[in-house]
BALUM-425079 format. One record per residue (C-alpha): residue number from 1; x, y, z; residue in three letters. Coordinates in nm, 4 decimals, m for minus. Each point is the difference from the previous one (the first is absolute). Layout:
N
n  xx  yy  zz  res
NUM  X  Y  Z  ALA
...
//
This chain:
84
n  xx  yy  zz  res
1  m0.2864  2.4586  m0.0434  MET
2  0.2564  m0.1789  m0.2140  LYS
3  0.3329  m0.1631  0.0775  PHE
4  0.2664  m0.0878  m0.2493  VAL
5  0.1562  m0.3425  0.0328  VAL
6  0.3415  0.0372  m0.1560  ARG
7  0.1337  m0.2622  m0.2389  ALA
8  0.1198  m0.3159  0.1772  LEU
9  m0.1202  0.1176  0.3417  HIS
10  m0.2310  m0.1263  0.2706  ILE
11  m0.2267  0.1726  0.2505  LEU
12  m0.2520  m0.0840  0.2668  SER
13  m0.3459  0.1557  0.0276  LEU
14  m0.1092  m0.1110  0.3486  GLY
15  m0.0629  0.3549  0.1178  GLY
16  m0.2009  0.0850  m0.3116  TYR
17  m0.2743  m0.2607  0.0402  ILE
18  m0.3015  0.1937  0.1223  VAL
19  m0.2847  m0.2529  0.0090  GLU
20  m0.0721  m0.1902  0.3197  ARG
21  m0.1442  m0.3011  m0.1816  ASP
22  0.2956  m0.0298  m0.2384  PHE
23  0.1185  m0.3644  0.0105  PRO
24  0.3724  0.0864  0.0048  TYR
25  0.2061  0.1807  0.2622  ARG
26  0.2667  0.1062  m0.2485  ASN
27  0.0775  0.0005  m0.3702  ILE
28  0.3479  m0.0331  m0.1450  ILE
29  0.0408  0.1668  m0.3393  VAL
30  0.2884  m0.1098  m0.2222  VAL
31  0.0949  0.1752  m0.3225  ASN
32  0.2083  m0.2480  m0.1994  LYS
33  m0.0084  0.2153  m0.3127  THR
34  0.2565  0.2507  m0.1211  ASN
35  m0.2539  0.2836  0.0102  GLU
36  m0.1452  0.1932  0.2956  PRO
37  m0.3705  m0.0689  0.0544  ILE
38  m0.2521  0.2269  0.1748  LYS
39  m0.2343  m0.1597  0.2505  ILE
40  m0.3103  0.1338  0.1721  GLU
41  0.0007  0.0184  0.3783  VAL
42  m0.1698  m0.0520  0.2395  PRO
43  m0.1322  m0.3503  m0.0622  VAL
44  m0.3783  m0.0198  0.0352  PHE
45  m0.0992  m0.3414  m0.1360  ASP
46  0.1173  m0.3246  m0.1571  GLU
47  m0.0551  0.1356  m0.3521  ASP
48  0.3114  0.2114  0.0624  TRP
49  0.2088  m0.3188  m0.0125  ILE
50  m0.1316  m0.1047  m0.3407  LYS
51  0.0340  0.3498  m0.1455  GLU
52  0.3629  0.0302  0.1071  HIS
53  0.0939  m0.3501  m0.1145  LYS
54  m0.1229  0.1106  m0.3430  ASN
55  0.2600  0.2803  0.0121  LEU
56  0.2770  m0.2609  0.0138  GLY
57  0.0625  0.0040  0.3740  LEU
58  0.0334  m0.3054  0.2200  GLU
59  m0.2458  0.0394  0.2872  ILE
60  0.0501  m0.2166  0.3093  ILE
61  m0.2921  0.0194  0.2446  PRO
62  0.0951  m0.0752  0.3620  VAL
63  m0.2662  m0.1655  0.2182  LYS
64  m0.0039  0.0025  0.3798  ASP
65  0.1439  m0.3503  0.0185  GLU
66  0.2804  0.0703  m0.2532  ASP
67  0.3522  0.0874  0.1004  ASN
68  0.0491  0.3460  m0.1505  TYR
69  0.3771  0.0022  0.0402  LEU
70  0.0547  m0.3297  m0.1814  SER
71  m0.2264  0.1066  m0.2886  LEU
72  0.1828  0.3332  m0.0266  TYR
73  0.3451  m0.1612  0.0115  LYS
74  m0.0978  m0.2542  m0.2665  LYS
75  m0.1272  0.2741  m0.2327  ALA
76  0.3105  0.2092  0.0691  HIS
77  0.2312  m0.2941  m0.0798  ALA
78  m0.1785  m0.0518  m0.3336  GLU
79  0.0467  0.3706  m0.0775  LEU
80  0.3698  m0.0194  0.0811  ASN
81  0.0358  m0.2855  m0.2529  LYS
82  m0.1612  0.2172  m0.2671  LEU
83  0.2258  0.2952  0.0838  ARG
84  0.3201  m0.1975  m0.0514  SER
//
């Protein structure tokens, strides 16, 4: 399945991580470009991160000990700066 991350948008893939042994509980995907970018979901392994960084996306992995909300708000604030 594919999702489209619209230009200058952010989304969270926590519900699309399907591996039990995956080291992250969530992944924040940020498209800072002016073009929509297609991504593959669900996320099966860590190679997914490298592949999607190569597409020009900012990928923020969220570990169990990380504060998801603060990481999301920080990424969203950076996007808002780019939008203005």
